[in-house]
N, C-alpha and C positions, 0 to 999 in steps of 0.2 A: 104922781111920784117924783121925789127929788132926784136930781141926777143930770148926766150929761152923756153924750155919745161916746162909746169906747171902741167904735169901728177902727180908729187908727191903730189902737193896741192890738186888735185882732191881726192886722195887717203887718205887725212887727215893728211899728213905730214906737219911738221912746215915749215914756209918759211925760206929760207936761209937769213942769215944776210945781204948779199949784194942784196937782193931782190929789184928790181925796185919799186919805191914809185908812179911813174906816168907813163903813156903810152899816146905817141902822136899818133894822126891820121888825115888823110886828105881824104876829099870827093871831087874830081875834077869835077865830072860829072854834072855840072852846068845845072839844069832843064831838064836833059836828060830822055829818054826813059819814059815819060808820068809819071814819079815819082815826078816830079816837086819840087825837093829838091835843094835848093841853094847851090852852092859851099861853103865850110867851112873847118875848121880845128879845132881841139880842143885838150884838154888834160883830161885824165880820171884818178882819183886816187880811192882808195878803197871807199872813201865817196863822192867825188865831181866830177863834170864834168863841164868844162868851154869850150864854144864853141864860135868861131868868124865866123859869116856868112858874108864873104866878097862879095858874091853875083855877080859874074861876071865871064866871060871867060877870059883866060889869054890875049886875044886880046881886053878886055874891052867892048865886045858886050853882049846884052841881060841882062842888070843889074837889079838886084832886091834890095830890101831895105838892107842895111847894119845893122847888129844887133849882139849883144852879148847875150849869154845865159849862165846861172848859175844855176846848180841844186845841191842841198843836197841830196844825194841819200838815206841817212839814214832818213831822214824826209819826203823824196818825191821820193820814188822808181820808180814810173811810170813818172817821169818828167813832172809833170803837172803845176807847179808853177816856172816860171823863176824869180829867186832872185837876178839878176845882179843888180838891182837898190835898193835892200834892204841894208840899212846902217849897219845891223847887220853882213853882210858878207863883208864888204870893205876891211878889213885887209887880209882875206883869198883869195879873188879875186886878190888882188895886188900880193900876194905871188905865186898863181897860174899862172898869166901872166908873172912874172918873170921865173917861171919853163918852161913855154910854149914857151917863147922866147929862153931860153937856149936850149931846146930840139931841136928846129927848127934849131938853128945855128948848133948843134952837128950833126944832121942828114943831114946837108947841104939842108935843106928844106926852104930855104928862097926864096923870089920871086924877087930877084935881077934881073933875066932875063925876068920878066914879070911886066914892069913899072905900068901898069894900075892897076894891083893887089897890087902892093907895095905901090903906091899912096893912095889907099883905107885903107890899113893897117895903114899906117903912120898917116893919118888923124883921125882914128877912135880907135887907141890903147888906149888912156887915156880917 
């Protein structure tokens, strides 16, 4: 897993100037283990979370609805209100999508080897 220690931050020290502004994550286990959580990936900043539920396995089986989620964690720390369709956040969502794409490429986390997943991403990205 990519990253570096945040122990100093836990102890109240200032963040370094080059501290990461966003973190990428992916949940591959589509609907597994009675959790019933669709496959997805996302980006988390100190204030926002952007999630793309592509909802399928790499072989395209067991699909669930495709959806975007966007949460303003300052206004909604428990992620109860999906603001993806809220026009107030249009510019922020576009910015986070650019960063999400950049991080996926940087981490070689693209779905070029999984055409069923990549097709869903391409159709629903914008």
